[in-house]
SESEMAR-581799 format. One record per atom (N, C-alpha, C, O): residue in three letters; y, x, z. Coordinates in pm, whole numbers, padded with zeros to 5 digits, always signed. Layout:
N
ALAYXZ ...
//
This chain:
73
MET-03486+01090+05401 MET-03442+01000+05295 MET-03538+00882+05291 MET-03660+00899+05284 GLU-03483+00764+05295 GLU-03562+00640+05287 GLU-03583+00604+05141 GLU-03487+00586+05066 LEU-03708+00594+05101 LEU-03740+00560+04962 LEU-03780+00413+04952 LEU-03856+00362+05033 THR-03727+00348+04850 THR-03761+00210+04820 THR-03788+00201+04670 THR-03759+00295+04597 PRO-03842+00090+04623 PRO-03862+00075+04479 PRO-03731+00088+04399 PRO-03734+00122+04281 GLN-03617+00061+04463 GLN-03489+00068+04393 GLN-03422+00205+04403 GLN-03314+00225+04346 THR-03484+00299+04473 THR-03428+00434+04482 THR-03425+00497+04343 THR-03524+00490+04270 VAL-03314+00558+04308 VAL-03299+00624+04178 VAL-03362+00764+04189 VAL-03330+00839+04281 ILE-03449+00796+04097 ILE-03521+00924+04103 ILE-03425+01042+04097 ILE-03452+01147+04156 GLY-03315+01028+04028 GLY-03215+01136+04021 GLY-03160+01171+04159 GLY-03131+01287+04186 ASP-03145+01072+04245 ASP-03098+01097+04381 ASP-03200+01176+04461 ASP-03165+01263+04540 VAL-03328+01145+04439 VAL-03435+01217+04507 VAL-03438+01362+04459 VAL-03450+01454+04539 ILE-03426+01381+04328 ILE-03428+01516+04271 ILE-03308+01597+04319 ILE-03320+01716+04348 LYS-03194+01533+04328 LYS-03073+01601+04374 LYS-03092+01651+04518 LYS-03050+01763+04550 ALA-03152+01570+04603 ALA-03174+01607+04742 ALA-03291+01704+04759 ALA-03289+01789+04849 TYR-03392+01692+04674 TYR-03514+01773+04684 TYR-03554+01821+04544 TYR-03645+01763+04484 PRO-03488+01923+04491 PRO-03514+01967+04353 PRO-03660+02001+04323 PRO-03704+01984+04209 LYS-03735+02047+04421 LYS-03875+02085+04396 LYS-03966+01965+04373 LYS-04082+01981+04337 VAL-03913+01845+04394 VAL-03993+01724+04372 VAL-04030+01709+04224 VAL-04124+01637+04190 VAL-03957+01776+04137 VAL-03986+01770+03993 VAL-04129+01819+03966 VAL-04200+01762+03884 ASP-04169+01925+04036 ASP-04306+01978+04017 ASP-04410+01876+04062 ASP-04513+01859+03997 LEU-04383+01808+04172 LEU-04475+01706+04222 LEU-04489+01592+04122 LEU-04599+01541+04100 LEU-04379+01552+04062 LEU-04383+01441+03966 LEU-04480+01472+03852 LEU-04556+01386+03809 SER-04477+01596+03804 SER-04568+01636+03696 SER-04713+01634+03741 SER-04803+01605+03662 GLU-04736+01664+03869 GLU-04872+01660+03923 GLU-04922+01516+03936 GLU-05039+01487+03912 ILE-04833+01426+03976 ILE-04870+01286+03993 ILE-04911+01226+03859 ILE-05012+01157+03849 ASN-04830+01254+03758 ASN-04858+01202+03624 ASN-04794+01298+03524 ASN-04672+01315+03526 PRO-04871+01361+03436 PRO-04814+01455+03339 PRO-04698+01396+03258 PRO-04609+01469+03215 MET-04699+01266+03238 MET-04590+01202+03165 MET-04457+01221+03235 MET-04352+01226+03171 PHE-04460+01231+03368 PHE-04336+01250+03445 PHE-04274+01387+03421 PHE-04160+01411+03460 GLY-04347+01476+03356 GLY-04293+01607+03323 GLY-04174+01599+03230 GLY-04095+01693+03222 MET-04161+01487+03160 MET-04047+01472+03069 MET-03914+01470+03143 MET-03808+01475+03081 ILE-03919+01462+03276 ILE-03797+01463+03355 ILE-03721+01594+03333 ILE-03601+01602+03360 ASN-03791+01698+03284 ASN-03729+01827+03259 ASN-03659+01835+03124 ASN-03592+01935+03095 THR-03672+01733+03042 THR-03607+01733+02911 THR-03464+01681+02925 THR-03428+01623+03028 ILE-03385+01702+02824 ILE-03246+01653+02826 ILE-03244+01502+02842 ILE-03168+01448+02923 MET-03327+01433+02765 MET-03333+01288+02776 MET-03381+01245+02914 MET-03328+01150+02972 GLY-03482+01315+02967 GLY-03534+01284+03100 GLY-03429+01300+03208 GLY-03422+01220+03301 LYS-03347+01402+03196 LYS-03240+01424+03294 LYS-03137+01312+03289 LYS-03082+01272+03392 GLN-03113+01261+03172 GLN-03020+01148+03159 GLN-03081+01020+03218 GLN-03014+00944+03287 MET-03209+01000+03189 MET-03278+00881+03241 MET-03290+00885+03393 MET-03288+00781+03459 ALA-03303+01006+03450 ALA-03317+01020+03595 ALA-03197+00963+03669 ALA-03207+00926+03786 LYS-03085+00955+03602 LYS-02963+00902+03665 LYS-02970+00751+03688 LYS-02897+00698+03772 VAL-03057+00683+03615 VAL-03065+00537+03626 VAL-03206+00485+03657 VAL-03222+00370+03699 ALA-03307+00569+03636 ALA-03446+00524+03655 ALA-03479+00511+03804 ALA-03457+00604+03882 THR-03531+00396+03840 THR-03572+00374+03978 THR-03719+00413+03995 THR-03791+00433+03897 LEU-03761+00424+04119 LEU-03902+00455+04145 LEU-03991+00345+04090 LEU-04101+00372+04042 GLU-03944+00222+04097 GLU-04020+00110+04042 GLU-04040+00126+03891 GLU-04149+00103+03839 MET-03935+00165+03822 MET-03944+00186+03677 MET-04040+00300+03644 MET-04120+00290+03551 MET-04032+00408+03721 MET-04120+00522+03697 MET-04266+00485+03722 MET-04354+00521+03644 ALA-04290+00412+03829 ALA-04427+00371+03861 ALA-04483+00284+03748 ALA-04598+00301+03708 TYR-04402+00194+03698 TYR-04445+00107+03588 TYR-04482+00190+03466 TYR-04587+00170+03405 ARG-04394+00284+03430 ARG-04419+00370+03314 ARG-04539+00460+03334 ARG-04610+00494+03239 GLY-04562+00500+03459 GLY-04674+00587+03490 GLY-04802+00513+03520 GLY-04905+00574+03549 ASP-04796+00381+03513 ASP-04912+00295+03535 ASP-04978+00319+03671 ASP-05099+00337+03682 LEU-04893+00320+03775 LEU-04946+00330+03910 LEU-04862+00241+04002 LEU-04746+00214+03972 PRO-04920+00196+04111 PRO-04845+00111+04203 PRO-04725+00186+04261 PRO-04736+00303+04297 VAL-04613+00119+04270 VAL-04492+00183+04323 VAL-04514+00233+04464 VAL-04455+00334+04504 GLU-04597+00164+04540 GLU-04626+00207+04678 GLU-04692+00345+04680 GLU-04665+00426+04769 VAL-04778+00371+04583 VAL-04847+00500+04575 VAL-04745+00610+04542 VAL-04748+00717+04603 LEU-04657+00584+04448 LEU-04554+00681+04412 LEU-04464+00710+04531 LEU-04436+00826+04561 ILE-04421+00607+04599 ILE-04334+00624+04716 ILE-04407+00703+04824 ILE-04349+00793+04886 GLU-04532+00670+04848 GLU-04610+00740+04951 GLU-04620+00889+04922 GLU-04601+00971+05011 LYS-04649+00925+04797 LYS-04662+01066+04760 LYS-04528+01138+04771 LYS-04521+01251+04820 LEU-04422+01073+04726 LEU-04289+01134+04735 LEU-04247+01150+04881 LEU-04193+01253+04919 GLN-04271+01048+04961 GLN-04232+01052+05102 GLN-04307+01163+05176 GLN-04249+01233+05259 GLU-04434+01178+05147 GLU-04514+01284+05209 GLU-04456+01421+05173 GLU-04444+01508+05259 PHE-04421+01439+05046 PHE-04362+01563+05000 PHE-04230+01590+05073 PHE-04207+01701+05121 ILE-04145+01489+05080 ILE-04014+01503+05145 ILE-04031+01537+05293 ILE-03963+01625+05345 ASN-04122+01468+05359 ASN-04144+01494+05501 ASN-04190+01637+05525 ASN-04156+01697+05627 ASN-04267+01693+05433 ASN-04312+01832+05447 ASN-04201+01932+05417 ASN-04211+02048+05456 GLN-04096+01888+05347 GLN-03984+01976+05316 GLN-03884+01986+05431 GLN-03808+02083+05440 GLU-03885+01887+05516 GLU-03785+01882+05625 GLU-03831+01955+05747 GLU-03760+01960+05847 
//
């Protein structure tokens, strides 16, 4: 899966459900993805939006997610 700043996190979770655990490790705030509201937001939230909210560069988020995905394949 090719990740870009415009990739929707819900698409990543759908393809790799275990990525939810990684998100919580990257930033505890991302743990809210497990809530009802978080699941709704995952349908529209991009990696760029998540990085902004998590106060980290989008490149870092993409790199960590891509590494995780590559290890799953």
